[in-house]
Backbone as numpy.savetxt, mean C-alpha at the origin, in Angstrom:
# Nx Ny Nz CAx CAy CAz Cx Cy Cz
-12.92 18.34 -6.99 -13.27 17.04 -7.54 -12.80 15.89 -6.65
-11.57 16.03 -6.10 -11.01 15.01 -5.23 -11.89 14.86 -3.97
-12.29 16.00 -3.38 -13.13 15.93 -2.19 -14.49 15.32 -2.49
-15.01 15.62 -3.71 -16.29 15.06 -4.10 -16.17 13.54 -4.22
-15.09 13.07 -4.86 -14.88 11.64 -5.02 -14.78 10.97 -3.64
-14.09 11.57 -2.70 -13.95 10.99 -1.37 -15.31 10.93 -0.68
-16.10 11.99 -0.85 -17.43 12.03 -0.24 -18.31 10.91 -0.80
-18.21 10.71 -2.14 -18.98 9.63 -2.74 -18.53 8.26 -2.23
-17.20 8.10 -2.12 -16.68 6.80 -1.58 -17.18 6.56 -0.16
-17.19 7.58 0.66 -17.65 7.47 2.02 -19.15 7.04 2.04
-19.92 7.71 1.19 -21.35 7.39 1.13 -21.59 5.95 0.70
-20.80 5.48 -0.28 -20.96 4.12 -0.77 -20.64 3.12 0.30
-19.53 3.35 1.03 -19.13 2.45 2.09 -20.16 2.41 3.18
-20.65 3.54 3.62 -21.62 3.59 4.68 -22.94 2.96 4.26
-23.32 3.07 2.98 -24.50 2.40 2.45 -24.31 0.88 2.53
-23.08 0.43 2.20 -22.80 -0.99 2.24 -22.86 -1.50 3.67
-22.32 -0.73 4.59 -22.33 -1.14 5.99 -23.75 -1.27 6.50
-24.64 -0.40 6.05 -25.98 -0.43 6.61 -27.04 -0.96 5.67
-26.63 -1.63 4.61 -27.59 -2.02 3.58 -28.57 -3.08 4.05
-28.13 -4.04 4.87 -29.03 -5.12 5.30 -29.62 -4.84 6.69
-29.02 -3.92 7.39 -29.48 -3.57 8.74 -28.90 -2.23 9.12
-29.46 -1.61 10.08 -28.86 -0.35 10.53 -27.47 -0.58 11.04
-26.56 0.41 10.82 -25.14 0.21 11.18 -25.00 -0.20 12.63
-25.80 0.47 13.52 -25.65 0.15 14.93 -26.15 -1.23 15.31
-26.96 -1.85 14.43 -27.45 -3.17 14.69 -26.55 -4.25 14.15
-25.63 -3.86 13.32 -24.73 -4.84 12.66 -23.43 -4.87 13.44
-23.13 -6.02 13.99 -21.87 -6.17 14.76 -21.20 -7.48 14.27
-20.31 -7.35 13.25 -19.74 -8.56 12.67 -18.86 -9.31 13.65
-18.92 -10.61 13.58 -18.09 -11.47 14.43 -17.11 -12.31 13.61
-17.38 -12.39 12.31 -16.51 -13.19 11.44 -16.21 -12.38 10.18
-14.99 -11.92 10.05 -14.62 -11.03 8.94 -13.58 -11.72 8.06
-13.79 -11.64 6.75 -12.78 -12.04 5.78 -12.23 -10.77 5.18
-10.89 -10.59 5.24 -10.25 -9.38 4.73 -9.49 -9.69 3.44
-9.70 -8.89 2.43 -9.16 -9.20 1.12 -8.00 -8.35 0.68
-7.37 -7.56 1.57 -6.10 -6.91 1.22 -5.34 -6.59 2.47
-4.03 -6.46 2.31 -3.12 -6.34 3.46 -3.40 -5.09 4.30
-3.67 -3.96 3.64 -3.92 -2.73 4.38 -5.17 -2.83 5.23
-6.22 -3.46 4.73 -7.43 -3.66 5.48 -7.20 -4.58 6.66
-6.49 -5.67 6.43 -6.19 -6.59 7.54 -5.39 -5.93 8.62
-4.35 -5.18 8.22 -3.51 -4.49 9.20 -4.33 -3.48 10.01
-5.24 -2.79 9.34 -6.08 -1.81 10.06 -7.00 -2.46 11.03
-7.62 -3.59 10.65 -8.47 -4.30 11.57 -7.74 -4.73 12.85
-6.51 -5.20 12.67 -5.73 -5.57 13.86 -5.37 -4.32 14.67
-5.01 -3.22 14.01 -4.65 -2.01 14.73 -5.85 -1.45 15.51
-7.05 -1.70 15.01 -8.26 -1.24 15.69 -8.67 -2.19 16.83
-7.89 -3.24 17.01 -8.20 -4.19 18.09 -9.22 -5.24 17.71
-9.43 -5.42 16.38 -10.43 -6.35 15.93 -9.82 -7.55 15.23
-8.52 -7.81 15.47 -7.88 -8.94 14.83 -8.54 -10.27 15.15
-9.13 -10.36 16.35 -9.80 -11.62 16.73 -11.04 -11.90 15.94
-11.55 -10.90 15.20 -12.75 -11.11 14.40 -12.39 -11.60 13.00
-11.13 -11.48 12.59 -10.71 -11.85 11.25 -10.50 -13.34 11.19
-11.26 -14.01 10.31 -11.18 -15.47 10.20 -10.38 -15.94 9.00
-10.10 -15.03 8.05 -9.28 -15.38 6.89 -8.81 -14.11 6.24
-7.78 -14.26 5.44 -7.15 -13.07 4.81 -6.63 -13.45 3.42
-6.31 -12.42 2.66 -5.65 -12.66 1.35 -4.17 -12.93 1.58
-3.45 -13.43 0.59 -2.07 -13.81 0.80 -1.15 -12.62 1.00
-1.61 -11.41 0.68 -0.81 -10.22 0.90 -0.92 -9.66 2.30
-1.78 -10.25 3.14 -1.96 -9.79 4.52 -0.89 -10.47 5.38
0.26 -9.84 5.51 1.40 -10.42 6.21 1.76 -9.67 7.48
1.05 -8.60 7.80 1.32 -7.79 9.01 0.01 -7.48 9.69
-0.02 -7.56 11.03 1.04 -8.02 11.91 1.25 -9.52 11.79
2.32 -10.07 12.47 2.61 -11.49 12.32 1.41 -12.39 12.65
0.55 -11.97 13.54 -0.62 -12.78 13.88 -1.52 -12.98 12.65
-1.57 -11.94 11.80 -2.41 -12.01 10.60 -1.93 -13.09 9.66
-0.61 -13.19 9.54 -0.03 -14.16 8.59 -0.34 -15.58 8.99
-0.77 -15.82 10.22 -1.09 -17.18 10.69 -2.50 -17.59 10.30
-3.31 -16.64 9.84 -4.69 -16.93 9.48 -4.75 -17.67 8.16
-5.84 -18.43 7.91 -5.96 -19.09 6.60 -5.98 -18.06 5.46
-5.24 -18.36 4.40 -5.23 -17.50 3.21 -6.26 -18.03 2.22
-7.11 -17.14 1.72 -8.19 -17.59 0.80 -8.00 -16.98 -0.58
-6.72 -16.67 -0.93 -6.47 -16.18 -2.29 -5.07 -16.66 -2.72
-4.95 -16.81 -4.04 -3.65 -17.06 -4.65 -3.47 -16.09 -5.77
-2.50 -15.19 -5.64 -2.44 -14.10 -6.63 -3.68 -13.24 -6.51
-4.41 -13.08 -7.62 -5.64 -12.32 -7.60 -6.88 -13.23 -7.64
-6.69 -14.53 -7.44 -7.76 -15.45 -7.50 -8.30 -15.80 -6.12
-9.59 -15.56 -5.90 -10.20 -15.88 -4.61 -10.68 -17.34 -4.62
-10.53 -17.97 -3.46 -11.11 -19.28 -3.24 -12.50 -19.07 -2.66
-13.47 -18.94 -3.52 -14.83 -18.63 -3.07 -15.43 -19.69 -2.19
-15.16 -20.98 -2.52 -15.69 -22.05 -1.70 -15.17 -21.97 -0.27
-13.87 -21.66 -0.14 -13.26 -21.54 1.21 -13.87 -20.41 1.95
-14.15 -19.29 1.27 -14.75 -18.15 1.96 -16.17 -18.51 2.46
-16.94 -19.11 1.61 -18.31 -19.48 2.01 -18.31 -20.49 3.15
-17.32 -21.38 3.11 -17.25 -22.39 4.17 -17.01 -21.77 5.57
-16.38 -20.58 5.58 -16.06 -19.92 6.80 -17.28 -19.18 7.38
-18.34 -19.05 6.60 -19.59 -18.37 6.98 -19.31 -16.96 7.57
-18.70 -16.07 6.79 -18.36 -14.75 7.29 -19.60 -13.86 7.39
-19.55 -12.95 8.36 -20.57 -11.90 8.44 -20.36 -10.85 7.37
-19.08 -10.64 7.01 -18.76 -9.61 6.04 -17.42 -9.93 5.38
-17.32 -9.61 4.11 -16.08 -9.68 3.37 -15.73 -8.22 3.01
-14.54 -7.82 3.37 -14.19 -6.39 3.22 -12.82 -6.27 2.57
-12.65 -5.24 1.78 -11.37 -4.97 1.13 -11.45 -3.73 0.27
-10.34 -3.39 -0.39 -10.34 -2.23 -1.24 -10.93 -2.58 -2.63
-11.33 -1.56 -3.33 -12.01 -1.76 -4.58 -11.22 -2.69 -5.53
-9.90 -2.46 -5.60 -9.10 -3.23 -6.56 -9.07 -4.71 -6.27
-9.29 -5.07 -5.00 -9.28 -6.49 -4.62 -10.68 -7.08 -4.59
-11.66 -6.29 -5.01 -13.06 -6.74 -4.85 -13.77 -6.87 -6.20
-13.01 -7.16 -7.24 -13.59 -7.32 -8.57 -13.52 -8.78 -8.98
-14.07 -9.04 -10.14 -14.01 -10.41 -10.65 -15.27 -11.21 -10.34
-15.39 -12.36 -10.98 -16.61 -13.19 -10.83 -16.78 -13.73 -9.42
-15.67 -13.93 -8.68 -15.78 -14.45 -7.33 -16.61 -13.54 -6.43
-16.46 -12.25 -6.58 -17.23 -11.32 -5.75 -18.70 -11.40 -6.11
-19.00 -11.60 -7.38 -20.41 -11.72 -7.78 -21.04 -12.96 -7.14
-20.29 -14.05 -7.08 -20.80 -15.26 -6.47 -21.08 -15.06 -4.99
-20.15 -14.35 -4.31 -20.36 -14.08 -2.88 -21.64 -13.24 -2.66
-21.80 -12.24 -3.50 -22.99 -11.38 -3.33 -24.27 -12.15 -3.66
-24.20 -13.05 -4.64 -25.36 -13.85 -4.98 -25.71 -14.80 -3.83
-24.67 -15.15 -3.03 -24.90 -16.04 -1.88 -25.30 -15.22 -0.63
-25.55 -13.91 -0.84 -26.03 -13.03 0.20 -24.97 -12.80 1.30
-23.68 -12.85 0.89 -22.61 -12.44 1.80 -22.47 -10.93 1.73
-22.46 -10.28 2.89 -22.29 -8.84 2.91 -20.87 -8.49 2.45
-20.79 -7.61 1.46 -19.49 -7.20 0.89 -19.35 -5.70 1.10
-18.22 -5.26 1.65 -17.94 -3.85 1.85 -16.69 -3.49 1.08
-16.83 -2.54 0.15 -15.72 -2.10 -0.66 -15.20 -0.75 -0.14
-13.89 -0.65 0.05 -13.26 0.56 0.54 -12.55 1.27 -0.58
-12.43 2.61 -0.54 -11.72 3.36 -1.58 -10.24 2.96 -1.56
-9.61 2.92 -2.72 -8.22 2.45 -2.77 -7.26 3.46 -3.37
-7.68 4.68 -3.60 -6.73 5.72 -4.06 -5.63 5.91 -3.01
-4.38 6.03 -3.46 -3.30 6.26 -2.49 -3.32 7.66 -1.96
-2.76 7.84 -0.78 -2.71 9.19 -0.18 -3.19 9.19 1.26
-2.82 10.23 1.99 -3.12 10.31 3.41 -4.62 10.40 3.65
-5.32 11.28 2.93 -6.71 11.48 3.21 -7.54 10.20 3.01
-7.24 9.48 1.92 -7.96 8.23 1.69 -7.55 7.17 2.70
-6.29 7.14 3.10 -5.85 6.19 4.13 -6.63 6.41 5.43
-6.77 7.67 5.84 -7.51 7.96 7.04 -9.02 7.67 6.87
-9.51 7.88 5.67 -10.92 7.58 5.40 -11.19 6.08 5.56
-10.26 5.23 5.04 -10.44 3.78 5.18 -10.45 3.38 6.65
-9.57 3.97 7.45 -9.54 3.66 8.90 -10.87 4.00 9.51
-11.39 5.20 9.20 -12.67 5.62 9.75 -13.82 4.71 9.32
-13.79 4.30 8.04 -14.87 3.46 7.55 -14.84 2.05 8.18
-13.66 1.51 8.37 -13.56 0.20 9.05 -13.96 0.34 10.48
-13.59 1.44 11.13 -13.97 1.65 12.53 -15.48 1.72 12.66
-16.15 2.36 11.71 -17.60 2.45 11.74 -18.24 1.08 11.56
-17.60 0.24 10.75 -18.12 -1.10 10.50 -18.13 -1.96 11.76
-17.12 -1.78 12.58 -16.95 -2.68 13.76 -17.12 -1.96 15.10
-17.53 -0.71 15.06 -17.76 0.04 16.30 -16.51 0.40 17.05
-15.46 0.81 16.35 -14.17 1.14 16.99 -13.76 2.58 16.65
-14.68 3.49 16.71 -14.42 4.87 16.31 -13.35 5.54 17.19
-13.37 5.29 18.47 -12.39 5.93 19.36 -10.98 5.39 19.08
-10.87 4.11 18.77 -9.58 3.54 18.40 -9.07 4.15 17.12
-9.98 4.40 16.17 -9.60 5.04 14.91 -9.02 6.42 15.14
-9.59 7.18 16.07 -9.09 8.51 16.34 -7.65 8.48 16.83
-7.35 7.49 17.69 -6.00 7.35 18.24 -4.99 7.02 17.13
-5.41 6.13 16.22 -4.52 5.74 15.14 -4.21 6.94 14.23
-5.27 7.69 13.92 -5.10 8.82 13.04 -4.28 9.90 13.72
-4.45 10.09 14.99 -3.64 11.10 15.73 -2.15 10.70 15.70
-1.87 9.41 15.88 -0.49 8.91 15.85 0.09 9.11 14.44
-0.70 8.80 13.43 -0.26 9.00 12.05 0.08 10.47 11.80
-0.80 11.36 12.31 -0.56 12.81 12.10 0.68 13.29 12.81
0.99 12.72 13.95 2.21 13.10 14.67 3.43 12.76 13.81
3.44 11.59 13.19 4.54 11.20 12.29 4.63 12.15 11.11
3.44 12.50 10.54 3.45 13.37 9.38 3.92 14.77 9.72
3.62 15.23 10.92 4.13 16.53 11.34 5.65 16.51 11.46
6.19 15.41 11.96 7.65 15.23 12.05 8.25 15.22 10.64
7.55 14.58 9.71 8.02 14.51 8.34 8.10 15.90 7.72
7.11 16.73 7.96 7.12 18.09 7.40 8.28 18.90 7.96
8.62 18.71 9.23 9.78 19.40 9.79 11.05 18.95 9.11
11.18 17.67 8.86 12.34 17.12 8.19 12.46 17.68 6.76
11.32 17.77 6.11 11.31 18.31 4.72 11.79 19.77 4.73
11.37 20.53 5.69 11.78 21.93 5.77 13.27 22.06 5.95
13.85 21.10 6.70 15.29 21.15 6.96 16.13 20.94 5.70
15.54 20.30 4.69 16.30 20.02 3.46 15.67 20.75 2.25
14.88 21.75 2.54 14.14 22.43 1.49 15.02 23.09 0.43
16.27 23.37 0.78 17.16 23.99 -0.19 17.88 22.98 -1.10
17.67 21.69 -0.87 18.33 20.66 -1.65 17.38 20.15 -2.73
17.99 19.69 -3.83 17.17 19.08 -4.90 16.69 17.70 -4.40
15.43 17.42 -4.62 14.88 16.14 -4.20 15.46 15.01 -5.04
15.77 13.88 -4.44 16.32 12.76 -5.19 15.31 12.24 -6.23
15.82 11.88 -7.39 15.01 11.29 -8.45 14.92 9.77 -8.20
13.71 9.27 -8.11 13.47 7.89 -7.67 12.84 7.10 -8.80
13.47 5.99 -9.16 12.91 5.04 -10.12 12.39 3.86 -9.32
11.09 3.59 -9.48 10.44 2.53 -8.72 10.37 1.32 -9.61
10.92 0.20 -9.13 11.04 -1.02 -9.96 10.23 -2.14 -9.30
9.44 -2.79 -10.14 8.66 -3.96 -9.72 9.41 -5.22 -10.18
9.72 -6.06 -9.21 10.53 -7.25 -9.51 9.76 -8.51 -9.11
9.72 -9.43 -10.03 9.26 -10.79 -9.77 10.07 -11.69 -10.70
10.17 -12.99 -10.38 10.95 -13.88 -11.25 10.54 -13.73 -12.71
11.50 -13.35 -13.56 11.22 -13.17 -14.97 10.58 -11.83 -15.34
10.36 -10.96 -14.33 9.67 -9.68 -14.57 10.49 -8.57 -13.95
10.86 -7.56 -14.75 11.51 -6.36 -14.25 10.82 -5.17 -14.94
9.98 -4.45 -14.17 9.18 -3.37 -14.73 9.36 -2.07 -13.94
9.16 -0.97 -14.65 9.08 0.32 -13.98 7.63 0.53 -13.56
7.43 1.05 -12.33 6.09 1.35 -11.87 5.79 2.82 -12.10
4.52 3.09 -12.49 4.15 4.45 -12.85 3.82 5.37 -11.69
3.63 6.62 -12.01 3.36 7.61 -10.96 1.99 7.48 -10.34
1.17 6.58 -10.89 -0.17 6.34 -10.36 -0.14 5.15 -9.34
1.03 4.63 -9.05 1.15 3.50 -8.09 1.21 4.03 -6.67
0.86 3.13 -5.73 0.94 3.48 -4.32 2.37 3.81 -3.91
3.33 3.05 -4.47 4.74 3.34 -4.13 5.18 4.73 -4.58
4.65 5.17 -5.71 4.98 6.50 -6.20 4.35 7.56 -5.30
3.14 7.29 -4.81 2.48 8.23 -3.92 3.29 8.35 -2.62
3.80 7.23 -2.12 4.64 7.26 -0.93 5.93 8.03 -1.17
6.51 7.84 -2.36 7.73 8.55 -2.72 7.52 10.05 -2.69
6.42 10.50 -3.26 6.15 11.96 -3.23 5.93 12.44 -1.81
5.20 11.64 -1.01 4.96 12.01 0.37 6.27 12.16 1.12
7.23 11.29 0.83 8.51 11.27 1.53 9.51 12.27 0.96
9.10 13.07 0.00 9.95 14.12 -0.52 10.86 13.72 -1.67
10.54 12.62 -2.36 11.31 12.23 -3.54 10.60 12.69 -4.82
11.39 12.72 -5.89 10.84 13.05 -7.21 10.70 11.80 -8.04
9.60 11.68 -8.74 9.37 10.50 -9.60 10.26 10.67 -10.83
11.05 9.63 -11.13 12.09 9.77 -12.16 11.52 9.71 -13.60
10.29 9.24 -13.76 9.71 9.17 -15.11 8.37 9.89 -15.10
8.40 11.23 -15.06 7.14 11.99 -14.97 6.16 11.63 -16.11
4.92 11.52 -15.75 3.89 11.22 -16.72 3.66 9.79 -17.03
4.56 8.91 -16.58 4.39 7.48 -16.86 3.38 6.89 -15.90
2.46 6.11 -16.43 1.44 5.43 -15.61 1.50 3.94 -15.90
1.01 3.17 -14.97 0.97 1.72 -15.16 2.36 1.11 -14.98
2.63 0.10 -15.79 3.92 -0.62 -15.73 4.54 -0.64 -17.12
5.85 -0.46 -17.20 6.56 -0.57 -18.45 7.87 -1.34 -18.22
8.30 -1.99 -19.24 9.53 -2.77 -19.16 10.72 -1.88 -18.82
11.54 -2.35 -17.91 12.78 -1.62 -17.58 13.89 -2.17 -18.48
14.13 -1.49 -19.57 15.24 -1.86 -20.47 16.38 -0.83 -20.32
17.46 -1.06 -21.01 18.64 -0.18 -20.87 18.30 1.26 -21.26
17.56 1.43 -22.35 17.21 2.76 -22.81 16.39 3.52 -21.78
15.39 2.85 -21.22 14.53 3.50 -20.21 15.30 3.84 -18.95
16.22 2.96 -18.53 16.99 3.23 -17.31 17.85 4.44 -17.49
18.55 4.54 -18.65 19.43 5.65 -18.89 18.67 6.94 -19.01
17.50 6.88 -19.66 16.68 8.09 -19.83 16.17 8.61 -18.51
15.85 7.72 -17.60 15.31 8.13 -16.29 16.37 8.80 -15.41
17.63 8.38 -15.53 18.72 8.94 -14.72 18.35 9.07 -13.24
17.95 7.98 -12.61 17.55 8.07 -11.21 18.74 8.24 -10.27
18.50 8.89 -9.17 19.49 8.95 -8.07 19.42 7.72 -7.18
18.26 7.11 -7.18 18.02 5.93 -6.31 16.99 5.03 -6.96
17.17 3.74 -6.74 16.19 2.74 -7.15 15.40 2.33 -5.91
14.11 2.29 -6.04 13.22 1.87 -4.95 12.47 0.61 -5.39
12.44 -0.39 -4.53 11.71 -1.61 -4.88 11.17 -2.26 -3.59
10.36 -3.30 -3.82 9.83 -4.07 -2.73 10.85 -5.15 -2.31
10.98 -5.35 -1.00 11.94 -6.34 -0.48 11.66 -7.73 -1.04
10.41 -8.13 -1.01 10.05 -9.48 -1.46 10.49 -9.74 -2.87
10.22 -8.77 -3.77 10.61 -8.93 -5.16 12.08 -8.96 -5.35
12.81 -8.13 -4.61 14.27 -8.11 -4.74 14.86 -9.47 -4.31
14.38 -10.00 -3.20 14.90 -11.28 -2.73 14.54 -12.42 -3.68
13.39 -12.34 -4.33 12.95 -13.39 -5.20 13.68 -13.39 -6.54
14.42 -12.30 -6.84 15.08 -12.18 -8.15 16.59 -12.11 -8.05
17.14 -12.55 -6.95 18.59 -12.66 -6.86 19.29 -11.56 -6.09
18.53 -10.63 -5.52 19.13 -9.59 -4.67 19.71 -8.41 -5.43
20.45 -7.56 -4.70 20.95 -6.33 -5.28 21.92 -6.55 -6.42
22.79 -7.51 -6.30 23.77 -7.75 -7.38 23.09 -8.05 -8.68
22.06 -8.88 -8.65 21.31 -9.21 -9.85 20.66 -7.98 -10.46
20.14 -7.13 -9.60 19.49 -5.90 -10.10 20.49 -5.00 -10.76
21.65 -4.79 -10.14 22.65 -3.87 -10.71 23.22 -4.38 -12.02
23.10 -5.66 -12.27 23.57 -6.22 -13.54 22.56 -6.01 -14.67
21.42 -5.41 -14.41 20.47 -5.12 -15.42 21.07 -4.13 -16.42
20.84 -4.29 -17.73 21.40 -3.36 -18.73 20.97 -1.92 -18.46
21.94 -1.03 -18.51 21.66 0.39 -18.41 21.75 0.97 -17.00
21.51 0.16 -15.99 21.47 0.71 -14.64 22.82 1.22 -14.18
23.89 0.59 -14.66 25.24 1.03 -14.27 25.56 2.43 -14.80
24.79 2.86 -15.79 25.06 4.17 -16.42 24.20 5.28 -15.81
23.57 5.01 -14.71 22.75 6.01 -14.00 23.43 6.44 -12.72
23.08 7.61 -12.18 23.64 8.01 -10.90 23.40 6.97 -9.80
22.23 6.36 -9.82 21.91 5.34 -8.82 22.86 4.13 -8.97
23.08 3.70 -10.21 23.93 2.57 -10.47 25.39 2.84 -10.12
25.89 4.01 -10.42 27.28 4.35 -10.12 27.50 4.39 -8.61
26.51 4.84 -7.84 26.63 4.90 -6.40 26.00 3.70 -5.70
25.40 2.80 -6.49 24.72 1.64 -5.95 23.70 2.05 -4.86
22.85 2.99 -5.22 21.89 3.52 -4.30 20.55 2.77 -4.50
20.27 1.94 -3.57 19.09 1.06 -3.66 18.38 1.07 -2.31
17.05 1.25 -2.37 16.22 1.16 -1.19 15.20 0.06 -1.42
15.20 -0.93 -0.57 14.19 -1.99 -0.60 13.36 -1.90 0.68
12.05 -1.83 0.54 11.16 -1.73 1.68 10.12 -2.82 1.63
9.64 -3.24 2.79 8.57 -4.21 2.88 7.38 -3.77 2.04
6.80 -4.69 1.29 5.75 -4.39 0.34 4.59 -3.63 1.00
4.09 -4.15 2.11 2.91 -3.59 2.73 3.25 -2.27 3.40
4.45 -2.14 3.98 4.84 -0.89 4.61 4.93 0.22 3.57
5.55 -0.05 2.43 5.75 0.95 1.44 4.49 1.37 0.74
3.66 0.42 0.39 2.51 0.70 -0.49 1.13 0.45 0.12
1.11 0.05 1.41 -0.18 -0.29 2.00 -1.05 0.88 2.37
-0.44 2.03 2.67 -1.20 3.22 3.13 -2.21 2.80 4.18
-1.70 2.10 5.21 -2.52 1.72 6.34 -2.09 2.49 7.56
-2.26 1.93 8.75 -1.96 2.63 10.00 -0.49 3.05 10.14
0.42 2.40 9.45 1.85 2.73 9.53 2.31 3.74 8.48
1.38 4.41 7.82 1.72 5.29 6.70 2.72 6.39 7.16
2.47 7.03 8.28 3.37 8.08 8.74 4.77 7.52 9.00
4.84 6.37 9.65 6.14 5.75 9.94 6.84 5.37 8.64
6.11 4.84 7.69 6.73 4.47 6.42 7.30 5.67 5.70
6.57 6.78 5.68 7.03 7.98 5.06 8.31 8.51 5.71
8.35 8.47 7.03 9.55 8.89 7.75 10.76 7.98 7.43
10.51 6.70 7.39 11.60 5.78 7.05 12.14 6.04 5.64
11.23 6.23 4.69 11.66 6.47 3.34 12.36 7.80 3.20
11.88 8.83 3.88 12.57 10.12 3.85 14.01 9.97 4.34
14.16 9.32 5.50 15.50 9.19 6.06 16.45 8.44 5.12
15.94 7.44 4.44 16.79 6.65 3.56 17.07 7.41 2.27
16.12 8.18 1.82 16.36 9.00 0.61 17.41 10.09 0.89
17.52 10.49 2.12 18.47 11.53 2.48 19.68 11.02 3.23
19.98 9.74 2.98 21.26 9.22 3.43 21.29 8.56 4.78
20.19 8.42 5.44 20.19 7.74 6.76 19.67 6.32 6.52
20.57 5.38 6.52 20.19 4.00 6.30 20.58 3.51 4.92
21.01 4.40 4.06 21.52 4.03 2.75 22.39 5.17 2.25
23.24 4.91 1.28 24.08 5.96 0.69 23.39 6.42 -0.59
22.94 7.62 -0.56 22.22 8.18 -1.72 23.08 9.22 -2.40
23.24 9.13 -3.73 24.00 10.10 -4.45 23.32 11.46 -4.36
24.13 12.50 -4.41 23.53 13.84 -4.38 22.60 14.00 -5.56
21.39 14.43 -5.29 20.39 14.58 -6.33 20.83 15.58 -7.38
20.51 15.28 -8.60 20.81 16.26 -9.67 19.53 16.93 -10.10
19.60 18.17 -10.60 18.41 18.92 -10.96 17.58 18.22 -12.01
């Protein structure tokens, strides 16, 4: 079923690429990117010079952050996009919904939607699809080969600790006034599994309030969060003062991992590197992690 879904996603993307003209006849010169992973991939493919605007989550590489931002939160500035006269607007499915997209399509702007399921196979599929859009297939092969090298190293590291219990990881979403647990269907949870961690709240999907009862029930060995959210809510000390966290193995050992939002959850060209970094920190390199309990 998963392979079938990926095949369907590939077909949809390729149809979008070639809907108004044959793929080989279409050579975009002005691209608007609507998510950070897509923007990062375009730059990694050597097409950063074609990107004329980006969403506010496109913060890597640093050159991308200098481009005009055409979104605030999940709201697109459609007028600003149209004023840029893009050849194509591209992004993942989750960033391509809402009335703004309908307006763009009604204005005959070419829109390309990429699959957004987390995971290595879909990450590589997005790279290939973007490469097909801009004629950078050979560059895509190099990126994927580099990613695979990192993943092979990760598997060797996993084998070296195969006799140990995997750390239980509670993923926390932080914003001013908001402290939520993130579910196992999140990109951050997919990265946690890839890096050899265990999800601390099996079966939970979406977002749920992190209260004292939930924290104690999860009994995490480590708290994982996004750096931006942690900094915006008072840092580590403020987090550890949350009710219930002090009563967990993570709280007693103050085991906290904060990673850049896009690196942790973007599933872009740096996916292999991100997984290696998270593995090392889960196993005590770069942070002090309490011994995982069964």
